[in-house]
N, CA, C and O atoms as a printed pandas DataFrame, in Angstrom:
     atom_number atom_name residue_name chain_id  residue_number  x_coord  y_coord  z_coord
0              1         N          MET        A               1    3.950  -12.567    4.059
1              2        CA          MET        A               1    3.417  -11.720    3.011
2              3         C          MET        A               1    2.991  -10.359    3.570
3              4         O          MET        A               1    3.313   -9.321    2.992
4              5         N          THR        A               2    2.277  -10.365    4.680
5              6        CA          THR        A               2    1.798   -9.113    5.252
6              7         C          THR        A               2    2.954   -8.197    5.610
7              8         O          THR        A               2    2.899   -6.993    5.360
8              9         N          TRP        A               3    4.009   -8.767    6.201
9             10        CA          TRP        A               3    5.160   -7.962    6.581
10            11         C          TRP        A               3    5.790   -7.320    5.354
11            12         O          TRP        A               3    6.151   -6.144    5.393
12            13         N          ASN        A               4    5.929   -8.073    4.259
13            14        CA          ASN        A               4    6.499   -7.528    3.020
14            15         C          ASN        A               4    5.638   -6.409    2.460
15            16         O          ASN        A               4    6.165   -5.398    1.997
16            17         N          CYS        A               5    4.323   -6.574    2.496
17            18        CA          CYS        A               5    3.412   -5.536    2.001
18            19         C          CYS        A               5    3.531   -4.274    2.845
19            20         O          CYS        A               5    3.564   -3.166    2.309
20            21         N          LYS        A               6    3.595   -4.440    4.158
21            22        CA          LYS        A               6    3.714   -3.273    5.028
22            23         C          LYS        A               6    5.036   -2.551    4.800
23            24         O          LYS        A               6    5.087   -1.321    4.798
24            25         N          LYS        A               7    6.101   -3.318    4.609
25            26        CA          LYS        A               7    7.418   -2.728    4.351
26            27         C          LYS        A               7    7.392   -1.963    3.032
27            28         O          LYS        A               7    7.875   -0.833    2.962
28            29         N          ARG        A               8    6.843   -2.558    2.006
29            30        CA          ARG        A               8    6.780   -1.909    0.694
30            31         C          ARG        A               8    5.895   -0.669    0.753
31            32         O          ARG        A               8    6.205    0.344    0.127
32            33         N          LEU        A               9    4.798   -0.740    1.499
33            34        CA          LEU        A               9    3.911    0.416    1.632
34            35         C          LEU        A               9    4.640    1.574    2.319
35            36         O          LEU        A               9    4.492    2.726    1.911
36            37         N          ARG        A              10    5.423    1.277    3.355
37            38        CA          ARG        A              10    6.224    2.327    4.004
38            39         C          ARG        A              10    7.210    2.945    3.018
39            40         O          ARG        A              10    7.388    4.163    2.988
40            41         N          GLU        A              11    7.852    2.097    2.207
41            42        CA          GLU        A              11    8.806    2.598    1.209
42            43         C          GLU        A              11    8.115    3.495    0.180
43            44         O          GLU        A              11    8.639    4.547   -0.186
44            45         N          LEU        A              12    6.938    3.071   -0.281
45            46        CA          LEU        A              12    6.185    3.873   -1.244
46            47         C          LEU        A              12    5.775    5.212   -0.648
47            48         O          LEU        A              12    5.897    6.251   -1.297
48            49         N          ASN        A              13    5.295    5.185    0.579
49            50        CA          ASN        A              13    4.909    6.434    1.234
50            51         C          ASN        A              13    6.093    7.378    1.352
51            52         O          ASN        A              13    5.946    8.585    1.160
52            53         N          GLU        A              14    7.248    6.848    1.663
53            54        CA          GLU        A              14    8.453    7.666    1.769
54            55         C          GLU        A              14    8.837    8.243    0.403
55            56         O          GLU        A              14    9.196    9.416    0.296
56            57         N          GLU        A              15    8.759    7.419   -0.625
57            58        CA          GLU        A              15    9.095    7.892   -1.967
58            59         C          GLU        A              15    8.126    8.972   -2.429
59            60         O          GLU        A              15    8.543    9.970   -3.018
60            61         N          ILE        A              16    6.843    8.781   -2.167
61            62        CA          ILE        A              16    5.829    9.772   -2.543
62            63         C          ILE        A              16    6.050   11.072   -1.770
63            64         O          ILE        A              16    5.911   12.162   -2.326
64            65         N          ARG        A              17    6.390   10.955   -0.499
65            66        CA          ARG        A              17    6.598   12.133    0.343
66            67         C          ARG        A              17    7.677   13.049   -0.234
67            68         O          ARG        A              17    7.542   14.271   -0.173
68            69         N          TYR        A              18    8.735   12.482   -0.787
69            70        CA          TYR        A              18    9.854   13.287   -1.279
70            71         C          TYR        A              18    9.868   13.435   -2.804
71            72         O          TYR        A              18   10.868   13.867   -3.378
72            73         N          TYR        A              19    8.782   13.083   -3.445
73            74        CA          TYR        A              19    8.705   13.193   -4.901
74            75         C          TYR        A              19    8.647   14.670   -5.297
75            76         O          TYR        A              19    7.947   15.452   -4.653
76            77         N          PRO        A              20    9.373   15.062   -6.348
77            78        CA          PRO        A              20    9.336   16.466   -6.781
78            79         C          PRO        A              20    7.916   16.885   -7.158
79            80         O          PRO        A              20    7.197   16.143   -7.828
80            81         N          GLY        A              21    7.526   18.062   -6.727
81            82        CA          GLY        A              21    6.139   18.477   -6.803
82            83         C          GLY        A              21    5.564   19.021   -8.090
83            84         O          GLY        A              21    4.473   18.586   -8.459
84            85         N          PRO        A              22    6.190   19.921   -8.798
85            86        CA          PRO        A              22    5.487   20.689   -9.819
86            87         C          PRO        A              22    4.814   19.881  -10.921
87            88         O          PRO        A              22    3.768   20.304  -11.413
88            89         N          ILE        A              23    5.355   18.756  -11.327
89            90        CA          ILE        A              23    4.776   18.021  -12.453
90            91         C          ILE        A              23    4.083   16.732  -12.016
91            92         O          ILE        A              23    3.828   15.855  -12.840
92            93         N          ALA        A              24    3.783   16.616  -10.741
93            94        CA          ALA        A              24    3.257   15.356  -10.222
94            95         C          ALA        A              24    1.995   14.891  -10.951
95            96         O          ALA        A              24    1.861   13.695  -11.210
96            97         N          GLY        A              25    1.080   15.774  -11.286
97            98        CA          GLY        A              25   -0.155   15.373  -11.951
98            99         C          GLY        A              25    0.041   14.824  -13.353
99           100         O          GLY        A              25   -0.822   14.109  -13.861
100          101         N          CYS        A              26    1.153   15.143  -13.979
101          102        CA          CYS        A              26    1.429   14.701  -15.344
102          103         C          CYS        A              26    2.485   13.599  -15.389
103          104         O          CYS        A              26    2.880   13.167  -16.472
104          105         N          ASP        A              27    2.924   13.161  -14.273
105          106        CA          ASP        A              27    4.056   12.248  -14.189
106          107         C          ASP        A              27    3.573   10.801  -14.085
107          108         O          ASP        A              27    2.882   10.443  -13.131
108          109         N          VAL        A              28    3.926    9.986  -15.046
109          110        CA          VAL        A              28    3.502    8.588  -15.082
110          111         C          VAL        A              28    4.047    7.823  -13.878
111          112         O          VAL        A              28    3.323    7.031  -13.275
112          113         N          GLN        A              29    5.294    8.044  -13.524
113          114        CA          GLN        A              29    5.896    7.346  -12.386
114          115         C          GLN        A              29    5.157    7.681  -11.095
115          116         O          GLN        A              29    4.901    6.792  -10.282
116          117         N          PHE        A              30    4.815    8.944  -10.899
117          118        CA          PHE        A              30    4.094    9.345   -9.690
118          119         C          PHE        A              30    2.723    8.685   -9.641
119          120         O          PHE        A              30    2.306    8.182   -8.597
120          121         N          GLU        A              31    2.030    8.689  -10.764
121          122        CA          GLU        A              31    0.710    8.047  -10.826
122          123         C          GLU        A              31    0.826    6.563  -10.499
123          124         O          GLU        A              31   -0.032    6.014   -9.809
124          125         N          TRP        A              32    1.878    5.910  -10.987
125          126        CA          TRP        A              32    2.091    4.495  -10.698
126          127         C          TRP        A              32    2.328    4.287   -9.203
127          128         O          TRP        A              32    1.803    3.341   -8.615
128          129         N          LEU        A              33    3.120    5.171   -8.590
129          130        CA          LEU        A              33    3.377    5.066   -7.154
130          131         C          LEU        A              33    2.067    5.156   -6.368
131          132         O          LEU        A              33    1.849    4.385   -5.433
132          133         N          LEU        A              34    1.206    6.087   -6.743
133          134        CA          LEU        A              34   -0.083    6.223   -6.059
134          135         C          LEU        A              34   -0.955    4.983   -6.247
135          136         O          LEU        A              34   -1.584    4.516   -5.297
136          137         N          GLU        A              35   -0.993    4.451   -7.463
137          138        CA          GLU        A              35   -1.780    3.245   -7.735
138          139         C          GLU        A              35   -1.232    2.049   -6.965
139          140         O          GLU        A              35   -2.000    1.242   -6.442
140          141         N          GLU        A              36    0.083    1.933   -6.891
141          142        CA          GLU        A              36    0.702    0.824   -6.169
142          143         C          GLU        A              36    0.410    0.935   -4.672
143          144         O          GLU        A              36    0.174   -0.074   -4.008
144          145         N          ARG        A              37    0.427    2.159   -4.142
145          146        CA          ARG        A              37    0.105    2.365   -2.732
146          147         C          ARG        A              37   -1.336    1.942   -2.450
147          148         O          ARG        A              37   -1.602    1.295   -1.437
148          149         N          ILE        A              38   -2.252    2.295   -3.319
149          150        CA          ILE        A              38   -3.651    1.897   -3.153
150          151         C          ILE        A              38   -3.787    0.378   -3.213
151          152         O          ILE        A              38   -4.490   -0.222   -2.400
152          153         N          ARG        A              39   -3.107   -0.239   -4.183
153          154        CA          ARG        A              39   -3.173   -1.694   -4.338
154          155         C          ARG        A              39   -2.657   -2.402   -3.091
155          156         O          ARG        A              39   -3.292   -3.337   -2.603
156          157         N          LEU        A              40   -1.515   -1.966   -2.574
157          158        CA          LEU        A              40   -0.944   -2.586   -1.382
158          159         C          LEU        A              40   -1.817   -2.351   -0.152
159          160         O          LEU        A              40   -1.983   -3.253    0.669
160          161         N          SER        A              41   -2.365   -1.170   -0.021
161          162        CA          SER        A              41   -3.263   -0.882    1.109
162          163         C          SER        A              41   -4.478   -1.804    1.070
163          164         O          SER        A              41   -4.884   -2.349    2.097
164          165         N          ASN        A              42   -5.046   -1.972   -0.100
165          166        CA          ASN        A              42   -6.204   -2.859   -0.239
166          167         C          ASN        A              42   -5.837   -4.307    0.054
167          168         O          ASN        A              42   -6.606   -5.027    0.691
168          169         N          LEU        A              43   -4.672   -4.733   -0.404
169          170        CA          LEU        A              43   -4.206   -6.094   -0.152
170          171         C          LEU        A              43   -4.028   -6.332    1.340
171          172         O          LEU        A              43   -4.411   -7.384    1.852
172          173         N          LEU        A              44   -3.451   -5.366    2.037
173          174        CA          LEU        A              44   -3.281   -5.495    3.489
174          175         C          LEU        A              44   -4.620   -5.541    4.209
175          176         O          LEU        A              44   -4.806   -6.338    5.129
176          177         N          LYS        A              45   -5.552   -4.690    3.794
177          178        CA          LYS        A              45   -6.881   -4.698    4.422
178          179         C          LYS        A              45   -7.552   -6.051    4.237
179          180         O          LYS        A              45   -8.131   -6.602    5.174
180          181         N          GLU        A              46   -7.467   -6.588    3.005
181          182        CA          GLU        A              46   -8.078   -7.890    2.728
182          183         C          GLU        A              46   -7.447   -8.992    3.569
183          184         O          GLU        A              46   -8.153   -9.852    4.094
184          185         N          SER        A              47   -6.124   -8.971    3.700
185          186        CA          SER        A              47   -5.462  -10.017    4.481
186          187         C          SER        A              47   -5.790   -9.876    5.961
187          188         O          SER        A              47   -5.956  -10.882    6.651
188          189         N          GLU        A              48   -5.887   -8.644    6.462
189          190        CA          GLU        A              48   -6.254   -8.442    7.867
190          191         C          GLU        A              48   -7.691   -8.886    8.127
191          192         O          GLU        A              48   -7.976   -9.484    9.165
192          193         N          ILE        A              49   -8.584   -8.602    7.204
193          194        CA          ILE        A              49   -9.975   -9.041    7.341
194          195         C          ILE        A              49  -10.039  -10.568    7.336
195          196         O          ILE        A              49  -10.774  -11.172    8.118
196          197         N          GLY        A              50   -9.254  -11.188    6.439
197          198        CA          GLY        A              50   -9.213  -12.650    6.388
198          199         C          GLY        A              50   -8.681  -13.244    7.677
199          200         O          GLY        A              50   -9.200  -14.256    8.148
200          201         N          LEU        A              51   -7.655  -12.635    8.258
201          202        CA          LEU        A              51   -7.104  -13.119    9.531
202          203         C          LEU        A              51   -8.116  -12.964   10.649
203          204         O          LEU        A              51   -8.252  -13.855   11.488
204          205         N          LEU        A              52   -8.828  -11.847   10.675
205          206        CA          LEU        A              52   -9.850  -11.649   11.697
206          207         C          LEU        A              52  -10.954  -12.697   11.590
207          208         O          LEU        A              52  -11.413  -13.235   12.597
208          209         N          ALA        A              53  -11.369  -12.977   10.368
209          210        CA          ALA        A              53  -12.416  -13.987   10.151
210          211         C          ALA        A              53  -11.918  -15.362   10.581
211          212         O          ALA        A              53  -12.652  -16.127   11.208
212          213         N          LEU        A              54  -10.674  -15.671   10.243
213          214        CA          LEU        A              54  -10.101  -16.961   10.625
214          215         C          LEU        A              54   -9.994  -17.083   12.139
215          216         O          LEU        A              54  -10.321  -18.124   12.708
216          217         N          ASN        A              55   -9.538  -16.021   12.786
217          218        CA          ASN        A              55   -9.421  -16.034   14.245
218          219         C          ASN        A              55  -10.782  -16.181   14.919
219          220         O          ASN        A              55  -10.895  -16.866   15.936
220          221         N          SER        A              56  -11.805  -15.551   14.370
221          222        CA          SER        A              56  -13.128  -15.656   15.001
222          223         C          SER        A              56  -13.702  -17.057   14.835
223          224         O          SER        A              56  -14.453  -17.520   15.693
224          225         N          ARG        A              57  -13.360  -17.737   13.746
225          226        CA          ARG        A              57  -13.826  -19.112   13.558
226          227         C          ARG        A              57  -13.090  -20.088   14.471
227          228         O          ARG        A              57  -13.638  -21.116   14.870
228          229         N          CYS        A              58  -11.855  -19.756   14.792
229          230        CA          CYS        A              58  -11.039  -20.639   15.634
230          231         C          CYS        A              58  -11.309  -20.446   17.117
231          232         O          CYS        A              58  -10.894  -21.267   17.935
232          233         N          SER        A              59  -11.994  -19.376   17.468
233          234        CA          SER        A              59  -12.234  -19.092   18.895
234          235         C          SER        A              59  -13.407  -19.877   19.418
235          236         O          SER        A              59  -13.751  -19.763   20.595
């Protein structure tokens, strides 16, 4: 799961990087890309925190 999230996050960052600029603030697709990037970043942080907690309990 983590690998898929990281891959998708890289793809989103690439898509956002090359997104046409002038209408970005009014563009529903662009706003969705930003929201999806935030969601995936948060999901990765949560999974990494969970792995760290699990590893500390197993040590």
